[in-house]
Wavefront OBJ file of the C-alpha trace (Angstrom):
o trace
v 0.802 -19.464 7.326
v 0.289 -17.262 4.245
v -2.150 -14.421 4.045
v -1.999 -12.483 0.789
v -4.231 -9.620 -0.299
v -7.968 -10.273 0.048
v -7.219 -13.677 1.565
v -5.981 -11.885 4.676
v -9.318 -10.174 5.055
v -11.412 -13.254 4.179
v -9.587 -15.134 6.916
v -10.871 -12.518 9.493
v -8.291 -9.823 8.953
v -8.119 -6.599 10.993
v -10.996 -4.996 9.065
v -13.412 -7.527 10.577
v -12.343 -6.453 14.114
v -11.343 -9.875 15.418
v -10.554 -10.280 19.108
v -7.141 -11.801 18.526
v -4.797 -12.386 15.596
v -1.616 -14.365 16.227
v 0.908 -15.636 13.763
v 3.848 -18.015 13.740
v 7.295 -16.550 12.881
v 7.128 -18.239 9.487
v 3.898 -16.479 8.531
v 3.738 -14.368 5.405
v 1.304 -11.455 5.374
v 1.564 -9.373 2.233
v -0.388 -7.870 -0.625
v 0.770 -10.819 -2.771
v 3.464 -13.474 -2.858
v 6.951 -12.590 -4.055
v 6.583 -14.640 -7.309
v 3.377 -12.826 -8.157
v 4.897 -9.404 -7.477
v 7.869 -10.205 -9.794
v 5.505 -11.427 -12.516
v 3.401 -8.280 -12.460
v 6.075 -5.641 -11.724
v 8.697 -7.383 -13.861
v 6.669 -6.676 -17.030
v 6.747 -2.930 -16.296
v 10.376 -2.908 -15.163
v 11.661 -4.961 -18.099
v 9.469 -3.450 -20.844
v 7.111 -6.431 -21.194
v 9.930 -9.067 -21.334
v 10.660 -11.734 -18.732
v 13.842 -10.970 -16.746
v 16.738 -13.453 -16.814
v 16.238 -16.332 -14.383
v 19.121 -15.148 -12.226
v 17.763 -11.601 -12.024
v 14.289 -12.895 -11.287
v 15.601 -15.143 -8.560
v 17.473 -12.258 -6.909
v 14.405 -10.000 -7.064
v 12.197 -12.744 -5.554
v 14.752 -13.260 -2.722
v 14.927 -9.540 -2.047
v 11.082 -9.278 -1.791
v 10.865 -12.393 0.403
v 13.356 -10.820 2.828
v 10.960 -7.863 3.160
v 7.868 -9.979 3.822
v 8.409 -10.117 7.547
v 5.713 -11.003 10.120
v 7.423 -8.820 12.757
v 6.921 -5.737 10.545
v 3.330 -6.699 10.050
v 2.904 -7.046 13.804
v 4.466 -3.630 14.256
v 1.877 -2.174 11.910
v -0.927 -3.705 14.004
v -2.186 -6.321 11.540
v -1.124 -9.126 13.908
v -1.478 -8.929 17.676
v 1.326 -11.299 18.536
v 3.952 -13.518 16.956
v 3.960 -16.830 18.862
v 6.161 -19.875 18.992
v 4.265 -22.725 17.219
v 4.543 -24.760 20.409
v 2.436 -22.105 22.192
v -0.460 -22.379 19.726
v -2.797 -24.159 22.125
v -2.073 -21.657 24.806
v -2.802 -18.798 22.403
v -6.078 -20.388 21.344
v -7.074 -20.879 24.997
v -6.241 -17.184 25.663
v -8.346 -16.127 22.725
v -11.250 -18.183 23.889
v -10.922 -16.691 27.372
v -10.977 -13.172 25.890
v -14.058 -14.106 23.879
v -15.834 -15.548 26.894
v -15.775 -12.220 28.765
v -16.471 -10.055 25.748
v -19.501 -7.750 25.845
v -20.974 -6.965 22.474
v -23.258 -3.942 22.270
v -25.985 -4.470 19.694
v -28.775 -2.131 18.592
v -32.107 -2.595 20.360
v -34.535 -4.883 18.682
v -37.308 -2.921 16.991
v -39.772 -5.609 16.101
v -40.233 -9.283 16.790
v -41.839 -10.047 13.469
v -41.102 -8.381 10.145
v -43.827 -6.030 9.014
v -45.709 -7.232 5.925
l 1 2 3 4 5 6 7 8 9 10 11 12 13 14 15 16 17 18 19 20 21 22 23 24 25 26 27 28 29 30 31 32 33 34 35 36 37 38 39 40 41 42 43 44 45 46 47 48 49 50 51 52 53 54 55 56 57 58 59 60 61 62 63 64 65 66 67 68 69 70 71 72 73 74 75 76 77 78 79 80 81 82 83 84 85 86 87 88 89 90 91 92 93 94 95 96 97 98 99 100 101 102 103 104 105 106 107 108 109 110 111 112 113 114 115
């Protein structure tokens, strides 16, 4: 549902070369949440002061509009955006992909560690 920053990678992000990453249309994949961005960037933009609540709310809304799972899919961080009702089908598809996957591993050098 939400994958922010390092959490995206810890949850088997693209850097770990997963076989399949799917997301629901409501998913949020971003460096950080909108509230966190406003808290950090707001200090620089407003010279260390908190912005007015109305201004803060409008900035948060603007950022949330730009956190779009379809953009993330276009950048290749998500393979497909699925309808939540198709989740079981997507999991079955992922398992089928994994069943036929061939992993090339380096040849084994020794059966027992040298002492």
